[in-house]
C-alpha positions in Angstrom: 89.7 104.3 66.5 91.9 104.8 69.5 91.5 102.8 72.7 89.8 104.3 75.7 91.0 103.6 79.2 88.6 103.1 82.2 89.5 102.5 85.8 87.3 100.6 88.3 86.3 102.2 91.5 83.3 102.1 93.8 81.5 104.8 91.9 81.1 104.4 88.2 80.3 108.1 88.0 83.9 108.9 89.1 85.2 106.5 86.4 83.2 108.3 83.7 84.2 111.8 84.9 87.9 110.8 84.9 87.5 109.3 81.4 85.8 112.4 80.1 88.3 114.8 81.7 91.2 112.7 80.5 92.6 112.8 84.0 95.7 110.7 84.8 96.5 110.2 88.4 99.8 108.9 89.9 100.3 105.3 90.9 100.0 106.1 94.6 96.8 108.0 94.2 95.3 105.0 92.3 95.9 102.5 95.1 93.0 101.5 97.3 93.1 101.7 101.1 94.3 98.0 101.2 97.3 99.0 99.1 96.1 97.1 96.0 95.7 98.8 92.7 92.4 99.0 91.0 91.3 97.2 87.8 92.3 99.1 84.6 90.3 98.3 81.4 90.9 99.5 77.8 88.7 98.8 74.8 87.5 100.5 71.6 84.0 101.0 73.0 82.1 101.1 76.3 78.4 100.7 76.9 76.7 101.3 80.3 73.3 100.1 81.1 71.7 101.4 84.3 74.5 103.5 85.6 76.3 101.6 88.4 74.8 98.2 87.5 76.5 96.8 84.4 79.2 98.1 82.0 80.2 96.3 78.8 83.6 96.9 77.0 83.7 95.9 73.4 86.6 95.4 71.0 90.3 94.7 71.8 89.6 94.6 75.5 92.5 94.5 77.9 92.1 94.2 81.7 95.0 94.7 84.1 94.7 93.9 87.8 98.0 93.8 89.8 100.0 91.0 88.1 97.2 89.6 85.9 96.4 90.8 82.4 93.3 89.5 80.6 92.5 90.0 76.9 89.1 89.3 75.3 86.7 90.4 72.5 84.1 91.6 75.0 84.0 92.1 78.8 81.1 92.9 81.0 81.5 94.2 84.5 78.7 93.6 86.9 78.3 95.7 90.1 76.5 94.8 93.3 73.5 97.1 93.2 73.4 97.4 97.0 77.0 98.1 97.8 78.0 99.5 94.3 81.1 97.3 94.5 82.4 95.0 91.9 80.5 91.6 91.8 81.9 89.8 88.8 83.5 90.2 85.4 82.6 88.1 82.4 85.0 87.9 79.4 83.9 86.4 76.1 85.7 85.5 72.9 89.4 84.7 72.5 90.1 85.0 76.2 93.7 85.1 77.3 94.8 85.4 80.9 98.5 86.0 81.6 100.1 85.8 85.0 103.7 85.1 86.1 104.9 83.2 83.0 101.6 81.2 82.6 99.0 81.7 80.0 95.4 80.5 80.3 93.2 80.4 77.2 89.4 79.9 76.9 86.3 81.0 75.1 84.8 82.4 78.3 86.2 83.5 81.7 84.3 84.7 84.7 86.1 86.5 87.6 84.2 86.4 90.9 85.4 89.3 93.1 84.2 87.9 96.4 86.2 84.6 96.0 89.0 86.1 93.9 88.7 83.3 91.4 88.5 83.0 87.6 86.5 80.2 86.0 87.5 79.3 82.4 85.2 77.3 80.1 85.1 76.5 76.4 88.4 74.9 75.2 90.0 76.0 78.5 93.7 75.4 78.9 96.8 76.6 80.7 100.2 76.8 79.1 103.5 77.1 81.0 106.7 76.7 79.0 105.9 73.7 76.7 103.5 72.1 79.3 99.8 72.2 78.8 96.8 71.5 80.9 93.3 71.5 79.4 89.8 70.7 80.6 86.1 71.4 80.3 86.4 73.9 83.2 89.4 75.4 84.9 89.1 77.4 88.1 92.0 79.7 89.0 92.2 80.8 92.6 94.0 84.1 92.4 94.7 84.6 96.1 96.0 81.1 96.7 97.8 80.7 93.3 96.2 77.3 92.7 93.9 75.8 90.1 91.3 73.0 89.7 90.9 71.3 86.3 87.6 69.4 85.6 87.3 66.9 82.8 90.9 67.5 81.9 94.0 66.3 80.1 97.6 67.0 80.7 100.4 67.3 78.2 103.8 67.9 79.8 107.4 67.5 78.7 110.2 66.4 81.0 114.0 66.6 80.7 114.6 62.9 81.5 113.0 59.9 79.9 110.5 58.0 82.2 112.4 55.6 84.5 115.7 57.5 84.4 117.2 57.8 87.8 115.2 54.9 89.2 117.8 52.3 88.5 116.2 51.2 85.2 
């Protein structure tokens, strides 16, 4: 089965119409008024419950938002019922988040739109080169490019042995 592509906007109806019509718009037309690109999601199947409230993507899910790419088995997008804007995104199963040479892995990831943060749980870890950071819970702050590791451990490699360059 071929993958389907869905793009996030304020009105889910527009998303579904674009999908059904197979419309492809140019990059400039897809940008929001703030100059940022929308979220693009591909999966093998999509299920919507209560139009404009919750949409679930199932099978080989890929989410792209600016310089972040997320992969998961399933992904659920929750909308704010009052404003119809994106509230949060929950990814489950074999979650991989890639950004600027770093890879974060977990069993579950939740993206909170308001705070622009991703919370990873379930064997959560970040890999950069050969270095690894792991913990019970890792919070990635997208806007600030920083993270918090709770209940964690660090495994890193260094070029010089400990004590080198300190007169030892």
